[in-house]
C-alpha positions as semicolon CSV with decimal commas, in nm:
position;residue;x (nm);y (nm);z (nm)
1;M;-0,626;-0,529;1,598
2;S;-0,285;-0,469;1,745
3;Y;-0,078;-0,450;1,428
4;V;-0,025;-0,242;1,117
5;L;-0,018;-0,418;0,781
6;A;0,229;-0,279;0,526
7;F;0,256;-0,372;0,159
8;A;0,319;-0,237;-0,189
9;G;0,074;-0,243;-0,475
10;S;0,336;-0,420;-0,682
11;N;0,408;-0,785;-0,749
12;S;0,766;-0,715;-0,859
13;S;1,042;-0,887;-0,666
14;I;1,251;-0,568;-0,697
15;S;0,971;-0,321;-0,620
16;I;1,091;0,020;-0,505
17;N;0,748;0,075;-0,352
18;Y;0,797;-0,235;-0,141
19;K;1,131;-0,092;-0,028
20;L;0,960;0,235;0,067
21;A;0,688;0,047;0,259
22;K;0,954;-0,166;0,432
23;Y;1,153;0,142;0,536
24;T;0,840;0,322;0,656
25;S;0,738;0,021;0,864
26;T;1,058;0,062;1,069
27;L;0,943;0,409;1,178
28;I;0,612;0,311;1,336
29;G;0,748;0,267;1,688
30;D;0,589;0,042;1,947
31;T;0,322;-0,106;1,721
32;E;0,383;-0,440;1,552
33;V;0,407;-0,406;1,173
34;R;0,344;-0,700;0,945
35;L;0,515;-0,647;0,613
36;R;0,372;-0,841;0,321
37;D;0,577;-0,897;0,006
38;M;0,309;-0,913;-0,263
39;S;0,551;-1,067;-0,516
40;K;0,490;-1,391;-0,329
41;Y;0,112;-1,368;-0,378
42;P;0,008;-1,407;-0,740
43;F;-0,362;-1,370;-0,802
44;P;-0,528;-1,455;-1,132
45;M;-0,679;-1,167;-1,327
46;Y;-1,028;-1,112;-1,194
47;S;-1,316;-1,232;-1,407
48;Q;-1,666;-1,345;-1,321
49;D;-1,589;-1,677;-1,488
50;S;-1,283;-1,731;-1,269
51;E;-1,478;-1,636;-0,958
52;K;-1,761;-1,873;-1,049
53;V;-1,539;-2,168;-1,137
54;D;-1,254;-2,131;-0,888
55;G;-1,400;-1,916;-0,611
56;Y;-1,167;-1,728;-0,379
57;S;-0,814;-1,849;-0,313
58;N;-0,703;-1,917;0,042
59;S;-0,432;-1,650;0,009
60;L;-0,694;-1,390;-0,090
61;V;-0,914;-1,477;0,208
62;E;-0,611;-1,468;0,439
63;F;-0,507;-1,128;0,300
64;K;-0,858;-0,991;0,347
65;N;-0,856;-1,119;0,707
66;E;-0,517;-0,958;0,769
67;I;-0,660;-0,628;0,646
68;S;-0,970;-0,669;0,862
69;N;-0,767;-0,741;1,174
70;A;-0,513;-0,460;1,125
71;K;-0,558;-0,130;1,302
72;G;-0,401;0,052;1,011
73;L;-0,244;0,002;0,671
74;I;0,067;0,133;0,501
75;I;0,026;0,102;0,126
76;S;0,280;0,214;-0,133
77;V;0,139;0,202;-0,485
78;N;0,348;0,172;-0,795
79;E;0,272;0,352;-1,118
80;H;0,236;0,229;-1,475
81;N;0,159;0,506;-1,723
82;S;0,025;0,744;-1,453
83;Y;-0,207;0,484;-1,297
84;P;-0,172;0,216;-1,031
85;S;-0,050;-0,114;-1,172
86;A;-0,290;-0,372;-1,308
87;Y;-0,177;-0,597;-1,022
88;F;-0,291;-0,347;-0,756
89;K;-0,624;-0,290;-0,930
90;N;-0,670;-0,666;-0,964
91;V;-0,609;-0,725;-0,592
92;M;-0,859;-0,449;-0,508
93;D;-1,112;-0,609;-0,744
94;W;-1,074;-0,951;-0,581
95;L;-1,093;-0,810;-0,228
96;S;-1,404;-0,611;-0,312
97;R;-1,575;-0,929;-0,431
98;L;-1,526;-1,075;-0,084
99;D;-1,657;-0,756;0,080
100;V;-1,711;-0,423;-0,095
101;K;-1,636;-0,247;0,235
102;F;-1,316;-0,442;0,302
103;L;-1,137;-0,121;0,404
104;A;-1,413;0,009;0,632
105;D;-1,278;0,199;0,931
106;K;-0,916;0,145;0,820
107;K;-0,674;0,431;0,865
108;I;-0,424;0,433;0,581
109;L;-0,086;0,589;0,513
110;L;-0,081;0,596;0,133
111;M;0,249;0,641;-0,046
112;A;0,398;0,612;-0,392
113;T;0,741;0,642;-0,546
114;S;0,899;0,627;-0,889
115;N;1,223;0,726;-1,050
116;G;1,047;1,013;-1,224
117;G;1,014;1,366;-1,096
118;R;0,643;1,332;-1,020
119;G;0,696;1,044;-0,779
120;A;0,399;0,838;-0,904
121;I;0,157;1,112;-0,803
122;G;-0,090;0,997;-1,071
123;A;-0,111;0,651;-0,920
124;L;-0,136;0,801;-0,572
125;E;-0,436;1,015;-0,670
126;V;-0,619;0,724;-0,836
127;A;-0,545;0,488;-0,545
128;E;-0,683;0,741;-0,299
129;K;-1,014;0,746;-0,486
130;M;-1,020;0,364;-0,498
131;I;-0,959;0,343;-0,124
132;A;-1,245;0,582;-0,051
133;R;-1,475;0,367;-0,265
134;F;-1,402;0,072;-0,038
135;Q;-1,462;0,280;0,279
136;G;-1,096;0,329;0,377
137;T;-0,965;0,659;0,516
138;V;-0,636;0,797;0,390
139;V;-0,505;0,991;0,690
140;A;-0,181;1,090;0,519
141;S;-0,026;1,054;0,175
142;F;0,331;1,088;0,058
143;S;0,500;1,090;-0,281
144;L;0,873;1,027;-0,317
145;P;1,005;1,154;-0,652
146;K;1,330;1,040;-0,809
147;Y;1,360;0,730;-0,594
148;S;1,712;0,641;-0,712
149;E;1,839;0,986;-0,614
150;N;1,641;1,029;-0,291
151;F;1,644;0,686;-0,127
152;D;1,908;0,455;0,012
153;E;1,805;0,111;0,139
154;K;2,023;0,145;0,450
155;K;1,964;0,515;0,526
156;G;1,610;0,563;0,397
157;I;1,507;0,895;0,245
158;T;1,823;1,094;0,186
159;D;1,680;1,430;0,081
160;P;1,637;1,625;0,410
161;E;1,318;1,807;0,308
162;L;1,151;1,493;0,174
163;A;1,260;1,302;0,486
164;K;1,099;1,571;0,702
165;V;0,770;1,557;0,510
166;H;0,772;1,177;0,524
167;A;0,831;1,183;0,902
168;E;0,538;1,423;0,943
169;K;0,311;1,192;0,742
170;V;0,421;0,889;0,945
171;S;0,354;1,083;1,267
172;A;0,006;1,177;1,148
173;F;-0,065;0,811;1,067
174;V;0,064;0,691;1,405
175;A;-0,153;0,951;1,582
176;A;-0,459;0,837;1,382
177;I;-0,419;0,471;1,478
178;S;-0,334;0,534;1,844
């Protein structure tokens, strides 16, 4: 358990939440961070029939093992109509079928961003409850509103106050996993 696993709750190849997770992963310091681009991991919609007929995909088992072996997680959830995306919920459903406590003892930095002024806070709140259900511990959470105005892929968070809050959340996460 010597690494942090970072990913977005989005399967979009242009995910702004992936970009936020990627940027945040560069701030962790001496710990190895494994960044997973979920757009490369399609999972079928969960159903009991699919589970019975097809079982669990190798990529799902590998992802669950990556989570189990990580000392902490950075998750940035996207928002669709004030809730986490169906993709994120689907991944959580599949993982919970492998082990309902798949997040047990995991320290998590939970984030969300959107182009709206609320910064995907609705999805963030729902995701936090989901994580608790699977025994994970959110040690810090961060919402970045107005992504297009407040983030630059080369510079990171451009609004000084938001950058300060983000840095504090990252520091709290690093302290929790140390």
